[in-house]
C-alpha angles and dihedrals in degrees: 000000000000113000118207092197092056095033094210145084123248116234092243132014130195123204109271129172093284091044090055091049093049091043098225143094131200122205108180093187093058096030087232117164126185128177118318151062136226118230102209100187106158095333090142089062106052094171091054089050091057090051091047091049091059093043095047091047091053093046091048093052091050089048092053094046096044099045095041089051092053092049092050093047094048090051100042106035113076091204090064095053092110132114092255094058092038089061091040089057089050089053091049092050091047091051091050091054092042095054095040091054092063115010099072090053090044092053092049090053094045093051103051143023093259107096098166130127125180121246091247091047091052091047092049091048091050094049093049094041094052095041095052092042092054091045091053091053091054092042092055088052091050090050089051089053090051091053090047092055092044093053104030100034104028095151092053097038097105092046094048100039096047119157094258092057091046090054091049091051091049089051089051090053095054094040090053089053092053091047092047095053095043090054097055112017100069094050091046094054090050093060117123096253121202113260096250092062092206110157110204095217144062096255139028100262131151102258093049093048092048089054088052093057118103096194136065110310100172093110091050092047090050089048090051091051092050093047089046091052092050100042102025113026096030096056091039091055092049091047091053091048091051092050090048088059090044091053091052091050093048092051090058092056109106102200121076090218091055093051091048092051092049091049092051090049093058107027096079093052092047092054091050091049091049094050094046100044098042092058100036097046091049090059102038105038094069107022095178099039123124090240092053091052098047105029096026093085092061091044090050089053089049100053095036098043113014103038096052087050094050096046097075091040092051092050096046108037094069098025115104094190094057092043089052091048090052091051092049092047095050091039090057091046091051092048090049092052092047091047 
C-alpha cells in the first residue's frame, strides 16, 4: 500500500487488512498486479492534504445545502414553475450527483495514508464522471437556448418553451451524458496501464489514466479530442453564438430598465459557463500536456469542488424570484411552527 507519510513504495507487500479492504496487492519483485489503483493527489504534501480535507468538506456541505435548496424551491414554489427554474433544478441535481461520485472518495484519500481505489470503483467513478460532465455541457447549451428565446422571442416564449419541449430537452441532456461516457470510458479502462497503477490525480478521469498508460495512447488521445470537440467546443460555440444574438437584441431595447432586466436574466448563466468551461477545457484538450499534469490537479479540484458550490450561489444571490421563494418557504415554516 502506498503510504503518504513515507512517500515511497516497499519492495514487496503482503495483503494486510487495508489490502483486503482495497482488494489488491502489489509485489514489485514479481511485477504482480491485482485489482486496484492508487490516487496520489498531493500525497507528497501531507500538510496540504489536511488543509484540502477541511476546505473540500466545507465546499461539499455548501454544495449539498445549496443545490438541495434550489431543487426543493423549484418543486414547491408555484412561481418557480418555469422553464428557467426547471433547467436550474436539473443543473442542481446533476451537480449533486457529480460531486457525490468523487468527493467522498477524495476526502477518504486526503484524510489518511490509504490512497487506494479498486478497479471497479475507478471504472464506476470514470463512467459517472464522464457521463455527468458530458450532460452538463449539453445542459448549459439548453439553458443558453432558453435565455435566447426569453430575450429574443419574448412574445413567443411560452409557446416555444412549453413543458413538453422542456421534458424532451431534459431527456436529451441525460441521453447525451450516457452516450458520451459509453464512447470513451470502455476504451480508457482497457489501456495498458503501467504496473505501479499510480494515478497522478484525485479522481479516475481520462487525462490522468492516459498518463498512466505505458503503451500507445494515440487512439485514446484522438478519441478524447473528438469527444471534447463534440461535448465541449461544440456546445461552447453554440452558446457564444446564442449570446451574440442576445447582445444584439439587448442593444435594441430602448428602456434602461429593460436592458438591466435582460442582463440580469443572462449574467448568472454566463458566469457559470465561464467557470465550467475554462477549467474543464484546460484539462481535457491536451491530456498528456505538461500543464495538464502539473496544474490539472488544481483544475480538477476547481470543477469538481468549487464550481458546483458556486452554481447555486450565483443563481440565487442576484435572483429576486429565488430570494422571494426562500422567504415564502421559511415564512410558511415559521407560521406552521407558531400554529
